[in-house]
Structure formats: C-alpha cells, structure tokens
C-alpha positions in Angstrom: 50.4 -13.5 -6.3 46.9 -12.2 -5.5 43.8 -12.7 -3.4 41.9 -15.4 -5.2 38.2 -15.7 -5.6 36.7 -16.6 -2.2 33.3 -17.9 -1.6 31.1 -15.7 0.5 30.6 -18.4 3.1 34.3 -19.0 3.4 35.1 -15.3 3.6 32.4 -14.7 6.2 33.7 -17.6 8.3 37.3 -16.2 8.0 36.1 -12.8 9.0 34.3 -14.1 12.1 37.3 -16.2 13.1 39.6 -13.2 12.7 37.3 -11.0 14.8 36.9 -13.5 17.7 40.5 -14.4 18.2 41.7 -11.7 20.6 45.2 -12.9 21.5 47.4 -11.1 24.0 51.0 -11.9 23.2 54.1 -11.4 25.3 56.4 -8.4 24.7 59.6 -8.7 22.8 62.1 -10.8 24.7 65.1 -8.9 26.0 68.4 -9.4 24.3 70.6 -12.0 26.1 73.0 -10.5 28.6 76.7 -10.5 27.6 79.0 -13.1 29.3 80.4 -11.6 32.6 84.2 -11.4 32.9 85.3 -12.5 36.5 86.7 -9.5 38.5 90.4 -9.8 39.5 91.1 -10.6 43.2 92.3 -7.6 45.2 96.1 -7.8 46.0 97.0 -8.6 49.7 98.2 -5.6 51.7 101.9 -6.1 52.8 102.4 -7.2 56.4 104.2 -4.6 58.6 107.9 -5.4 59.3 108.7 -6.7 62.9 110.4 -4.0 65.1 113.5 -5.2 67.1 113.5 -4.2 70.8 116.0 -1.4 71.8 118.6 -2.5 74.5 119.4 0.0 77.3 123.0 1.2 77.4 125.3 -0.1 80.1 125.3 2.2 83.2 129.2 2.7 83.4 129.8 3.4 79.8 130.2 7.0 78.8 128.0 8.0 76.1 129.6 7.9 72.7 128.5 9.8 69.7 126.5 7.5 67.4 127.7 7.7 63.8 125.0 8.6 61.3 123.9 5.5 59.4 124.7 5.3 55.8 121.7 5.8 53.7 120.5 2.6 52.2 120.6 2.3 48.4 117.1 2.6 47.1 115.6 -0.7 45.9 115.1 -0.8 42.2 111.5 0.0 41.2 109.9 -2.6 39.0 108.4 -1.2 35.8 104.6 -1.5 35.9 103.2 -4.3 33.8 101.1 -3.1 30.9 97.3 -3.6 31.5 96.0 -6.2 29.1 92.4 -5.4 27.9 90.1 -8.4 28.1 89.5 -10.0 24.7 86.3 -8.9 23.1 83.7 -11.7 23.1 83.1 -13.1 19.6 79.5 -12.8 18.5 77.6 -16.1 18.8 76.4 -17.6 15.6 72.7 -18.5 15.6 72.1 -22.2 15.8 69.2 -24.6 16.2 66.0 -25.2 14.3 63.6 -22.7 12.8 60.1 -23.3 11.3 59.4 -21.6 8.0 56.0 -21.4 6.4 55.3 -20.7 2.8 52.2 -21.4 0.7 54.0 -23.6 -1.8 55.7 -26.9 -1.0 57.9 -26.7 -4.0 59.2 -23.4 -2.6 59.9 -25.0 0.7 61.9 -27.9 -0.8 64.0 -25.6 -3.0 64.7 -23.1 -0.2 65.6 -25.8 2.3 68.1 -27.4 -0.2 69.8 -24.1 -1.0 69.9 -22.9 2.6 71.5 -26.0 3.9 74.2 -25.8 1.3 75.5 -22.6 2.9 74.3 -22.9 6.4 75.1 -25.9 8.6 74.4 -24.3 12.0 70.7 -23.8 11.5 68.2 -26.5 10.6 65.4 -25.2 8.5 62.0 -27.0 8.6 59.8 -25.8 5.7 56.1 -26.3 6.3 53.0 -25.5 4.2 51.5 -22.2 5.3 48.9 -20.0 3.6 48.7 -16.9 1.5 45.1 -15.5 1.1 43.6 -15.9 4.5 45.0 -15.8 8.1 43.1 -18.8 9.4 46.1 -21.1 10.0 48.2 -18.3 11.4 45.5 -17.3 13.9 45.1 -20.9 15.0 48.8 -21.2 15.6 48.9 -18.0 17.5 46.0 -19.2 19.7 47.9 -22.4 20.4 51.1 -20.4 21.2 53.2 -22.1 18.5 53.5 -19.8 15.4 56.3 -20.4 12.9 59.6 -18.7 13.4 59.1 -16.9 10.1 56.3 -17.0 7.5 56.1 -15.9 3.9 52.5 -14.9 3.5 50.3 -12.3 1.7 51.1 -8.8 2.9 47.4 -7.8 2.8 47.3 -9.8 6.2 49.7 -7.4 7.9 47.2 -5.4 9.9 45.2 -8.5 10.9 48.3 -10.1 12.4 49.9 -7.0 13.8 46.8 -5.7 15.7 46.9 -8.9 17.8 50.4 -7.9 19.0 51.6 -11.0 17.3 54.4 -9.6 15.1 57.8 -8.3 15.7 58.5 -5.0 13.9 61.6 -5.0 11.8 62.5 -1.3 11.8 65.8 -1.6 13.7 66.8 -4.9 12.0 66.5 -3.6 8.4 68.8 -0.7 9.3 71.7 -3.1 10.0 70.8 -5.8 7.5 73.9 -7.3 5.8 72.5 -8.6 2.5 70.1 -5.8 1.6 69.1 -2.2 2.2 65.6 -0.9 2.6 66.2 1.3 -0.4 66.6 -1.8 -2.5 62.9 -2.5 -2.1 60.5 -1.1 -4.7 59.3 2.2 -3.3 55.6 1.2 -3.4 56.3 -1.9 -1.4 58.2 0.1 1.2 55.0 2.1 1.8 52.9 -1.1 1.9 55.1 -2.5 4.6 54.3 0.3 7.1 51.2 0.3 9.2 50.8 2.3 12.4 54.1 3.9 11.6 56.1 0.6 11.8 57.6 -1.9 9.5 56.0 -5.3 10.1 57.5 -7.3 7.3 60.4 -7.6 4.9 58.8 -7.4 1.4 59.8 -10.5 -0.5 57.6 -10.9 -3.6 55.4 -8.8 -5.8 53.6 -9.0 -9.1 51.8 -6.8 -11.6 49.6 -7.5 -14.6 49.8 -7.2 -18.3 47.3 -7.6 -21.1 47.8 -10.9 -22.9 46.5 -11.1 -26.4 46.1 -14.3 -28.5 47.5 -13.5 -32.0 45.8 -16.5 -33.6 42.4 -15.6 -32.2 42.9 -12.0 -33.3 43.8 -13.0 -36.8 40.8 -15.4 -37.0 38.6 -12.5 -35.9 39.8 -10.2 -38.7 42.0 -8.1 -36.4 45.7 -7.2 -36.9 47.5 -9.6 -34.5 50.3 -7.0 -34.1 48.1 -4.2 -33.0 46.6 -5.1 -29.6 44.2 -2.7 -27.9 45.9 0.0 -25.8 42.8 1.9 -24.7 39.5 0.7 -23.3 37.5 1.8 -26.3 39.5 -0.4 -28.6 39.3 -3.3 -26.2 35.5 -3.0 -26.3 35.5 -3.2 -30.1 38.0 -6.1 -30.2 36.0 -8.1 -27.6 32.9 -7.9 -29.8 34.8 -9.0 -32.9 36.4 -11.9 -31.1 33.1 -13.1 -29.7 32.0 -16.4 -31.3 28.8 -18.4 -30.8 27.5 -21.7 -32.2 24.3 -22.1 -34.1 22.3 -22.5 -30.9 23.6 -19.1 -29.6 25.9 -20.6 -27.1 29.4 -19.1 -26.5 32.3 -20.8 -28.2 34.8 -18.0 -27.7 34.7 -14.7 -25.8 36.8 -11.5 -26.2 37.3 -10.4 -22.7 35.8 -11.3 -19.3 36.5 -10.7 -15.6 35.7 -14.4 -15.1 39.1 -15.4 -16.5 42.6 -14.1 -15.7 43.9 -12.1 -12.8 42.5 -10.1 -11.0 39.5 -12.5 -10.9 35.9 -11.5 -10.9 35.0 -8.9 -8.3 38.5 -7.6 -7.8 38.1 -6.0 -11.2 36.1 -3.3 -9.4 39.3 -2.2 -7.8 41.2 -2.1 -11.1 38.4 -0.1 -12.8 38.4 2.4 -10.0 42.1 3.0 -10.4 41.8 3.2 -14.2 39.4 6.1 -13.6 41.8 7.9 -11.3 40.0 7.0 -8.1 40.3 4.5 -5.3 38.2 2.7 -2.6 39.6 4.8 0.3 41.3 8.1 1.0 45.1 8.0 1.3 44.9 8.0 5.1 42.4 5.1 5.1 39.8 7.2 7.0 37.1 7.9 4.3 35.4 5.8 1.7 35.7 7.2 -1.8 33.9 4.5 -3.6 30.9 6.7 -4.6 33.2 9.1 -6.6 33.8 6.8 -9.5 32.3 3.6 -8.3 29.0 4.0 -10.3 30.9 4.7 -13.5 33.3 1.7 -12.9 30.4 -0.7 -12.4 28.4 0.7 -15.3 31.4 0.3 -17.6 32.1 -3.3 -16.6 28.4 -4.2 -17.0 28.2 -2.6 -20.4 31.4 -4.4 -21.5 29.9 -7.7 -20.6 26.4 -7.1 -21.8 27.9 -6.4 -25.3 29.2 -10.0 -25.3 26.1 -11.7 -24.1 26.1 -10.8 -20.4 28.2 -11.6 -17.4 26.2 -14.6 -16.4 26.7 -16.3 -19.7 30.4 -15.6 -19.6 30.8 -17.0 -16.1 29.0 -20.2 -17.1 31.1 -20.5 -20.2 34.6 -20.2 -18.6 33.5 -22.4 -15.7 32.3 -25.2 -17.9 35.4 -25.5 -20.1 37.1 -28.9 -20.0 40.7 -28.5 -21.2 43.8 -30.5 -21.5 46.5 -30.6 -18.8 48.1 -27.2 -18.1 45.8 -25.4 -20.6 43.6 -22.5 -19.7 40.9 -20.6 -21.5 43.5 -18.2 -23.1 45.9 -20.9 -24.3 43.0 -23.0 -25.6 41.8 -20.1 -27.7 38.6 -19.7 -25.8 39.4 -16.1 -24.5 41.1 -13.7 -26.8 42.2 -11.0 -24.3 43.0 -11.3 -20.7 44.8 -9.5 -17.9 47.3 -11.8 -16.1 50.4 -11.9 -14.1 53.9 -13.0 -15.0 53.4 -16.5 -13.8 51.0 -17.3 -16.7 53.6 -17.4 -19.4 55.7 -19.9 -17.6 52.8 -22.3 -17.8 52.3 -21.5 -21.5 56.0 -22.3 -22.2 55.5 -25.7 -20.7 52.0 -26.7 -21.8 51.4 -24.6 -24.9 54.8 -24.0 -26.5 53.4 -23.2 -29.9 50.9 -20.5 -28.6 51.3 -17.2 -30.5 50.6 -14.4 -28.1 51.9 -11.0 -26.9 51.8 -8.9 -23.8 51.5 -5.1 -23.2 50.6 -2.9 -20.3 46.8 -2.9 -19.5 44.5 -0.6 -21.4 43.9 3.0 -20.3 41.2 5.6 -20.5 43.1 8.4 -22.2 41.8 11.1 -19.8 43.4 9.3 -16.8 46.2 7.4 -18.5 46.2 4.7 -15.7 46.9 1.2 -17.0 44.5 -1.6 -16.0 46.6 -3.4 -13.4 46.5 -5.2 -10.0 49.2 -5.9 -7.5 49.9 -8.7 -5.2 52.8 -10.3 -3.3 53.9 -11.0 0.2 56.7 -10.7 2.7 58.6 -12.3 5.5 56.9 -12.0 9.0 58.4 -12.7 12.4 56.3 -13.7 15.3 56.9 -12.7 18.9 56.2 -16.3 20.1 58.0 -17.8 17.2 61.1 -19.8 18.3 64.7 -19.0 17.7 64.4 -15.4 16.4 68.1 -14.8 15.9 68.3 -17.8 13.6 65.0 -16.7 11.8 66.6 -13.3 11.0 69.7 -15.1 9.7 67.4 -17.0 7.4 65.8 -13.7 6.2 69.3 -12.4 5.4 69.8 -15.5 3.2 66.4 -15.1 1.5 67.2 -11.5 0.6 70.8 -12.1 -0.6 71.0 -11.3 -4.3 72.5 -14.5 -5.6 70.0 -16.8 -4.0 67.1 -14.4 -4.5 67.8 -14.2 -8.3 68.1 -18.0 -8.5 64.8 -18.5 -6.7 63.0 -15.8 -8.7 64.2 -17.4 -12.0 63.2 -20.9 -10.9 59.7 -20.0 -10.1 59.3 -16.8 -12.3 58.5 -14.9 -9.1 58.8 -11.1 -9.4 61.4 -9.9 -6.7 60.5 -7.2 -4.2 64.1 -5.9 -4.6 64.2 -3.5 -7.6 67.9 -4.2 -8.2 67.3 -8.0 -8.3 64.2 -7.4 -10.4 66.4 -5.7 -13.0 68.7 -8.8 -13.2 65.6 -11.0 -13.2 64.3 -9.2 -16.3 67.6 -9.9 -18.1 66.8 -13.6 -17.9 63.6 -13.2 -20.0 62.7 -10.1 -21.9 59.0 -10.8 -21.4 59.4 -9.8 -17.8 60.0 -6.2 -18.7 56.3 -5.4 -19.1 55.7 -6.4 -15.5 58.7 -4.5 -14.1 57.6 -1.4 -16.0 54.6 -0.8 -13.7 56.1 -2.1 -10.4 56.2 1.3 -8.8 52.9 2.6 -10.2 50.5 -0.3 -9.7 47.9 -0.1 -7.0 46.6 -2.6 -4.4 43.9 -3.1 -1.8 44.1 -1.2 1.5 46.0 -2.9 4.2 43.8 -2.4 7.3 42.0 -4.5 9.9 38.9 -5.7 8.1 40.4 -6.2 4.6 38.9 -9.6 4.3 35.5 -8.4 5.4 35.6 -5.6 2.8 36.2 -8.3 0.1 33.2 -10.2 1.3 31.0 -7.1 0.9 32.6 -6.2 -2.4 32.0 -9.7 -3.8 28.3 -9.5 -3.0 27.9 -6.0 -4.5 29.7 -7.0 -7.7 27.7 -10.1 -8.2 24.4 -8.4 -7.4 25.1 -5.8 -10.1 26.7 -8.0 -12.8 24.0 -10.7 -12.5 21.3 -8.1 -12.5 20.0 -8.7 -9.0 20.3 -5.1 -7.8 20.8 -1.8 -9.6 24.1 0.1 -9.1 22.4 3.0 -7.3 21.2 0.6 -4.6 24.0 -1.9 -4.3 26.9 0.6 -4.3 25.7 3.0 -1.5 25.0 0.0 0.7 28.5 -1.3 0.0 30.0 2.1 0.8 28.2 2.3 4.1 29.5 -1.2 5.1 33.1 -0.3 4.2 32.9 3.0 6.2 31.9 1.1 9.3 35.0 -1.2 8.9 37.3 1.8 8.3 35.9 3.7 11.3 36.6 0.6 13.5 40.2 0.4 12.2 40.8 4.0 13.0 39.9 3.5 16.6 42.3 0.6 17.2 45.4 1.4 19.2 48.8 0.9 17.6 50.2 -2.5 18.5 53.6 -2.8 20.2 56.4 -4.0 18.0 
C-alpha cells in the first residue's frame, strides 16, 4: 500500500495540522504490582512456669541428706514441619475491550471474526482508521482517546512518535511468543527504527512489478513474450504502443506516470533510485536531490514528450470511462505499467480473460536498480490507548503464522514476515516477482515533515512536467525546501518510549 496522490491543498492542510498539534502525553504506565501475600502471625512466646513456694524445715528435725533427684526423661522433640513455599501466582489473562483501527472495513470484519474464534476473553472493536495521513490519529490524540492499536502507514511513524504518543516495542518484541524480530524482512526492520527505538511491529509491505499487456503488445507489432527489461527498450515500446485517432487525440498510451503505482510525482523517487541516488543521505541530514535529480526529471519529461506530453497523458487517463472493476491497463488503454501485487487480484475478478505478464521493473544497465516503490504499514500502540496488555495479545494473534497467512491470502496482502511471505508465494506463483525485491526496494524517508516534503515534491514535479518551470529552477528550490525540513527534524529531541 502506498501514499496516494494528494491534492496540494489537502496536503498543506494536513501539514499545518500536524505542525500545530503539540501534544504532551503521559509517560508509560507502570506495571501492576504483584498481589501481596499476607505475612504469617508471629508465634506467642511461652508463658513462664509458676514456681512453688519452698517450706521451711521443722525446727526439731535433724537434717537428713536429700537424695539426688532422678533426672527427668527428656521430652521427645517434634520433627520440624517442612516449610511450604507459597504457590506462584498464575499470570492474569488480558481481558476487556480493545479498539483496533485499520483503513479497510473488510479487514476489520475479517479480523474480528477470526480473533473471536480463538479469543473469548478480549472483545475486539474494529473501527475505520486511516493510512496516508495522520489527521484522524492527531485528532484522537488531542481528545485523549486514541485507539488501543492501529494499523496505519509506517511513513507516519516519526509524526506520531515525536509527540510522545507511541509506546516503543523494543522490550516486547524480545519476548514475543508468535514471532521473532528476525522473521521480519530486514529492510522493514530498519524502517521500524527511528531515534534508535522500535515504534511499530511491521505488518504489511508491498513492492512493484512491470505489468505488460500481451494483446496490446501484439497489436503494436511487438513480441508479447519479450517485455522491456531496460529503460531504453521501454522508451521504444512506449512509442510503438502509442495510438491516436484521426484528430490526433490519444486512444492508447505506452507508459505514463499518470497510471499505476507509484502515482504521478512519486515517480521522481523511483527514478532517483534507478539512477543509484536518493532524496536524502543515509543519516537523513543532507539533501542529495541535486546529484541525480536533474537527470531523473529530464528523463521522465523526455519519455512523456515522446508520447505527446505529460499534460495530454494526464487528461487521457483521467477522462477514461470504463466498466466496473476495469482500469486503463485491463481495458487496453495503457500497455505498460508499474503496479503492486494487489492489481492482479482485481484483474482475476473483473478481467479474467486479460492476457498479461509481470517482471521486475526496468533498469539502467549502469546502475542495475529495478524501477520499484515500497509501501506498507505496521501495528502502533498508543500510550493513552486503553487496555495495553490486551492490545499486545491481539498483536500476537495478528503475527501468528496461521492467521497471518490466511489473512494475506484473502486480501493478497504481502506479509512483513519473510517466512510467511514464502508460504504466501506458494499460494500463487505470480507473487514471486514481488517477493524477489522485498529486501532491495526503496521507500520515502521516515522523518518529521514527510508529508510536507511530498507537498513540495508534487509542486516541483507538476511545474516541470507541465512546462511551467525549467528543471534548473524548480529543482534547486525544492532541494532548499527539503533541507529546511531535514534540519528541523535533526534538532528535535528523541521522544520517550
């Protein structure tokens, strides 16, 4: 799952809201004290024996020798009773109600049903949350009633943690019963750590593959069994697939960032990675965008200009009116598209006769980095969320392999556990192309200000692609804006977990 296209106005409003909500939350609640065992009453000291008065001897009697008393037989000593250790207190099972947020009501219904089949002590109330933006979470935090646990996009980690809203899970994952931290894809382990702490349990991920429509390729004179593996070939294929009507209007396009996933401006990230670069340095302190950014934007603009321009492509894909469940690819209006694993589930249902294939995204041979884009989310626990012990018990259930595999298969969701991912792949061989890049795919930086960066990126991308500003003007301005955000993030104190 990915960050979807966001209007500038909506993003700006979200960024302002995120910046103004300074919430001071309580520290982690202490663990409950163990039940005290009553101390035994001290034994009573024995009372002293009464002493009989001694009678004086008669005055006329001659003193007689007093025979020595026979020694009394010693009283038998009772064997000491063995000390019985108090019985160890049995751990208390979590009970009560927990509130769980997810961005999908169908997920909630499925999870509730499965959870209540194995757990009768905890009542799970699934509610619709959010994924792309933190708006609803911030409102709940301000009101003091966040959910017990939330499944949301992991790009929001820093925005939530910086407000001292989250419980870190470092100690909990060490003793987890149903999973080990090492089970998580290595790349996701890294993403889960900000300010040196783990703030979430990674729960979902996704990667991208290049989908190619075999019927469209054959109709364009291309071999449908030879998809483009390098960017040079994709350029050539895109021009051959392009089709216009007599009036010069698009009827079909080869490839466009206005369709598929990542959408639109997020292709700038993907192109940076394809060229061996990135937006920021590894430690998130320096902006690197001017290293390969000019080449990335120039290449994307050239690719679209060769097909009639980005503006025409955007208008074309936006104006399509298609049947239920169809999209531009399954309708034969786009020949090549980068997309996630969720797309082919839709094609199975709504376009079962569609002839297509999937391969890793194209590369520039000198860098050998597949076009790709990551996404996904995790389970977050809030300090002010109710019934934390029960919430963690629920997390154990969510990460348990049997349920996890069942859920991932039902919704074609790529698991964050690599071992469960291997089993998930066995259920459908098409999933293999997505698992293949699970540890090499890149994603956006997880810092305070991520949403603000996306706002500036969207404007820069549109200004260049629509021809409003040249690259050498738009890109340096964008780099300067991002550096301000990064500098601010670097000065923030590490939140308490």
